[in-house]
N, C-alpha and C positions, 0 to 999 in steps of 0.2 A: 957380819955378813950383811951386805946391802940388798934390800928387797927391790926387785924390779917390778915396775908397773905393768900390768897386763895390757897387751896391745889391743886396741879397739878394732872393730870391723873395718873402719876406714883405714887404720894403720896398715892392715893386712892387704887392702885391695886398691888403694889409690894409685899404685904404680901401673895398674891395668888401664888407667885412663890418662893417656899422654897429654890430652888437651888441658888438663888441670895444671900442668907444669909449664906455665908461661906467665909473662908479666903483662899487665894492662896498665898503660900510663905509668910505667916504671914501678908498679906494685904487683906483688904476687896475686894471681887471679883467685878470687873467692866467688865461686859460682853458686848462687842461691836462687836460681830461676828454674828449678827442676820440675815444678808443676806445669811449666810451659813446654819444656822438653828436657830429657835427661841426656847426659853425655854417654859416649859409647866406648865399651872396653875394647882392647886390642883384638880379642877373639871375634868380635862382631865385625870390626873393620876388615880383618883378615878373611872372614867368611865371605863377605861381599866381594872383596878383591879376588879371592880364589875362584869364585864362580865365573867371573868375567875373564880371568886369565887362563882357566883350565877347562871349565865345563860349559861355557856359553853356548846354549842351544835352546830351541823352543821345547816346552814340555808337552807330553801326551801326544806328540805328533810325529815321532820318528822312532825307528828301531835301531838307529846307529848309536854308537857308544856314548857320544856326548849328550844326546837327547836322553838316553836311558839314565845317565848319571845325574843330569839336571832334574829329571822327573823324580828320581829316587830322593834327592835332597829336598826338592820342593814338597813332595808328599810326606817326607819325613818330618818336616817342620809342622805340618798339620797334626801329625801324631803327637808331637811334643806339646803343642798348644792344647790338644784334647786332654792330655794327661795333666797339664798345668792347671786347668780349670776343673778337672775331674768330670769331663763330659762322658756320657755313657757310650758314645760312638764317635769315631773320627768323622763320620758323615755329618755330624752336628756342627762342624767348624767350617765356616766359609771365609775365605780370604777377601778382604776389601782394601781400598786405598787407605782408609782410616776409620775411626769410629763414626765420623760424620756420615760417610757413605754407608756404613752398616746400619745406622738409624734410618737413613733415607731408604735403604733397601726394604726394611720392615714397613716403613710408612707407606711406600708405594705398592709393594707387592702384597702386603697384608691389609694395610689401612684402606687403600682405595678400593680394594675388592671386597671388603668386609663391612666397613662402617656405613651406616645409614643416617639420614637426617634425624637429629635428636639424640643419637648415641653420644656417650660422654667419654672424654679423654681426661684423665687426671694427671697433672704434672705438679711440680712444686715451684715456688717463686725463686728457688735457688738454682734452677736449671741453667746449664751452659746453653748458649744459643743453638748449638748443634742438636740439643734435645728439646728445642722449643720451635724453631722455624719450620722444620719438616712437618710437625703436627699442626702448626698454624695453616700451612699450605693444604694439608690433607683435610682439615676441618672446613676450610673455605670451599673445597671441591666436593665434599660429601655432605655438608650440612651438619657434621658432628659439632659438639659443643666442648669447649675447653674449660676445665676447672683447675684451680690452683690451691695447693696446700700452703698455708701460711707458716710463719716461724713462731716458735715459742719465745718466751721472754729471754731465754738464753741463746736465741738465734739458732735453734735446731729444728728439725722436722717435727711438726705438730701432729702427733698421731691421733689425738682426739679430733682435731679439725679434719684430718684425713678420713676418719670413720664417718664423720658427719656428711662428707661429700659423696660417699658411695651410694649408689642406687641400682635398681634393676636395669637401668640404661647404661651403666658403666661398662665399657668394653675394653678399656686399656688404662693401665697405670704405667707411666714411664718416668722413672726417677733416677737421680744420681746416687751412687753409693757413697762417695765422699765428695763434699763440695770443694771446688777448686778455689773458692773465695773465703768461705766461712770455716773450712777445715773440719766441719762436723761429719761424723760417721753415721750415716743413716741406718736404722734397724731394718735392713732389707728382708731378712727372713720373716720378720713380723709383718712387714708391709705386704709381702707376697702372700702370706697365709691369709691375711685379712681380705686382700683383693680376690683371691681365689674362691672365698666363700660366697662372693657375689658374682662368680662366673667370669671375672675380668682376667685378661691376659696381662702379664707384667714384663716390661723391659727394664733392664738395669744398665745404667751407664757406669762402667767400671774403669774409666780412664785414670782416675786418681786413686783407685784401690788396687788394681792389678799389679802395678809396680811395687807396692809397698806392703802387702799382706797376703796371706794365703787365701785362695778363692776356691769354692766348691759349689759349682752350679747345681749339683744334685741336692746338696743340703739347703741351698737358698731356694731351690725349686722354681727359679724364674723361668719364664718362657723364652726370653732372649736375653743376651748379655753382649755388650760391645766393649772393645778396648782398642787403643792405638799403640802400635809398636814403638814409636819414637819416644814415648814417655817411660818405657820400660827397658831401656838400654838397646833397643833396636833402631833400625834406620827409619827415616821418614818415608812416607808413601806406602805404608803397609799397616793394616789393622786386621781385626777379625770380628766376625759375628758368630756367637754361639746361639743355636736355636734347638728346641726340642725336635726330635726327628720327625714325628708325625705332623707337627705344625709346619715345619719347613716343607715337607712333602705336599702339604695342602696349599701352599702359596704358589702363585704363578711366578714366572721368571721376572726379574727386575730389568735386565738388559738383554737384548737379542743380538746374535751374531755367532761367530765361531766358538768352539769349545763347549757351549752350553746346549748343544743339540745331540739328538740320537739319529734321526733321519730327516732329511730335508727334501721337499718336493717344490715344484714351482708355485703351488698354491697353499701349502701348509708345511708344518714341520712338527716333529715330536721332539721332546726335550730329554736331555741327559738326566741321570739319577743324581741324587745329592752326592757331594756338594756342588758338582760342576754345573748344575742348572743355574746357579747364581754367579758363575765366574766366566762371563762372556769375554772373548778376546784373549790376547796374550796377556798373562798376568805379570805382576811385578815379581819376577822369578828370583832375581838376586836378593831383593829386599825380603821376600818370604824366607829364603834360606838363611839370611842374616838374622831375621827375627827368631828363627829356630835356634841359632847360636846364642842369642840373647836369653832365650828360655833356658837353654842348657846352663848358661852362666848363672842366672838367678837361682835355678833349681840347685845347682852345685853349692851355692852359698847357703840356701835354705830361707824360704820366705818368712818362716817364724823368727829366724835370727835377724833378718832385715827389719822386720816389724819391731822386735824388741829393742834393737839398737836405735831405731828412729824415735822410739818413745823416750830414750835417754836424751837424745838430741832435743826433742820437743821440750822436755822439762828444763833443760839448760837454756834454751832459747827464750822461753817465757819468763824464767827467773831474771834473765838479763834485760829483757825488754821492760820488765816491771820497774827498772831503775829510771825510766824516762817518763816523767809525769805528763809530758805533752801528748803522748801516744794514746790513741783510741784503737784498741784491737777488736776486730769483729769475730764473731763466732764464740763457741763455748770455751771456757777455760779448761786446760788439761788438769788431770789429777796430779798429785805431787810427783808421781813417778813418770809423768808424761803421757799416760794412757788417756783414752777418752776423746781424742781428736787427732787429726792428721798433723804431720810435721811441717806445718806452714803457718804463717801469720800474715794476715792482711790488716793494714792499719792506716790511719791518718795522723797527721801532726798539726792540729789546729788548722789554720788557713794556708799552711805551706802546701804547695801543690805536689802530689806524688811524683810527677815528672821531674820537677826540680830536685827533689831528694834523690831520685834515681840517677840523674845526670851528675850530681856531685859525688854520689857514692861510686860511680864509675871511675871518677878521677882517683879514687882510693883502690881501684881494682876490684870493687865489689859489684857483682851483677845481681840486681833484683828486678822484678817486674813492676811496672806502674801503668795504671789504666783501669778499665772496667773488667778485664779478664774474661771477656765474652759473657758477662753476666750483667748487662745493663739493667734489666728489670729488677734484679736483686739489689743493685746499687741504689735504685730509686727507693726500694723498701727500707734499706738501712740509712737512707738519706745521706749518701756520699756520692759526690760527682765522680770520683775515682778513688782508688786506694793504691798504696804501695804494698807489695807482697814479697816476702822472703820465704822460699820453699826449699826444703832439705831433702837429701837422699843419703844412702848409706855410705857414700864416699866423702861426705862432709864431716867436719870435726868440730869439737867444742871450741878449739882455738879459732877456727874460722868464724864461728858465731861471735866470739869475743871481738874479733877484728871488725866484723860487721857492726856490732853495737857501738864500739868506739867511734867508728866512722859515722854512724848515724847520729850520735850525740854531737859530733863535730859539725855535721852538715846542718842540723837544726840550729845550732848556735850560730853558725856562719850565716845562714839565711836570715835569721832574726837580726844579726848584727849588720849585715850589708844593707838591710832595708831600713835600719834605724828604728825598728819597731819590735815589739815583743811578739812571739809566736802566738797566733790566735787572734790578733787584733782585727777588728772588722774592716778597717780601711787598709789592710796590708797590701803593699805594692805588688808583692809576689802573686797575689790572687788576681789582680788586674792584668798583670803581664801574662799569666798562665791562661786566663780566659781569652786573651787575644791571640792565643796559639803561639806565643813566644815563651821561651824559657828565661828565667832570671839569669841562668848561667850563660846565656848568649851575650849578655851585657858585659861580662867580665871574663878575662882569661883566668882559669882556675888552675892552680898547681898544688899537688899534694906533696908536702915536705915532711917526711917522718910521720908524725902523728898529728900534723897541723895542715889546715888548708890555708893557702895564701891567695890573696886577690891581687892580680897584677893589672893596674889600670893603664 
């Protein structure tokens, strides 16, 4: 009797993602840019299409059938998100365009009305620009002071340094749950508990955790949490803010206009109750409904199963990357079983520019990200102008990782060979070309043949 190998999560679900079944430059697509955005399952695409084909109408503004159906679906998505993060009330979920808008909502509605000169905001050096720029702007307007938690030797959140920064002037701690560059998983429950002992509020950026692991805002006890739909199988243009009910009620509106009002007079207005107070104007109705479909899809799989499978992928990814001596991988190493960090790896390969690596990998059908990943300050801390990043999701396979690593080895060898120098040499031509905003790959026509790159001059 022949034993059959158990099917992985990806084996069971890849057919739900039609975009994955295409060729790029004559090679099967290997999509490893999931930290930037995830792909969308058919049920999400169909939910968006069904709204526009069947139920297109404005929400909350009509008693006719189309409006009622649209409203039910839109508000139903709010209920799904509330359950997904274990909010205590559906009123604690506010729809936004994305996580960036959600952070700006808190920064302007709470920060500008609460912070005083000398008050302190604590961030970390690993923050995404969306969790940095709004607080810079608020600090400039209010006189608040920004402080930053440094990294440990293993490039993780330094809890000891965090404790040393707290004072009776600390009003806010705003930190990422999972770093999109380092892949470290920050101890948010401990961070929140420590901050609350000093009377500070805490905002958690969950963009890189909500798609990959179970979330419980009541267990974390954060005051706010933000996430973007497009990273968790939903469409672009939709995200959400979670906030504790009493805190949201105490905050003034962020934007003014229709939908967010109770009564309007010529010289003043009263505002709607939560969550509508923060949802001015016609919302992204179809996108919110599609995000609800994405939540259903993820919940149907089970976030614990997604997280466990991604740990397996992480273990395999790091085992294979360890075969390439030229690589410097940033962030903590995973445990042997892949736990302890996110399913992504940001790396450099000597003086080879990440954009050149990404360009060549694209010739092999492999999609990775290259650049600073909206973490320029962090890249200065880790002393890297930019990094290449491969990031995984539950529809990726170990075979795709193998394809990526084989292509990466070939790309590094090709770049060293075409330049007539060894990777990492100080006078590498690739470095000079990249700094001048040209790619090495623009000089030659590259063709991927089987498992080899050919240069056609």
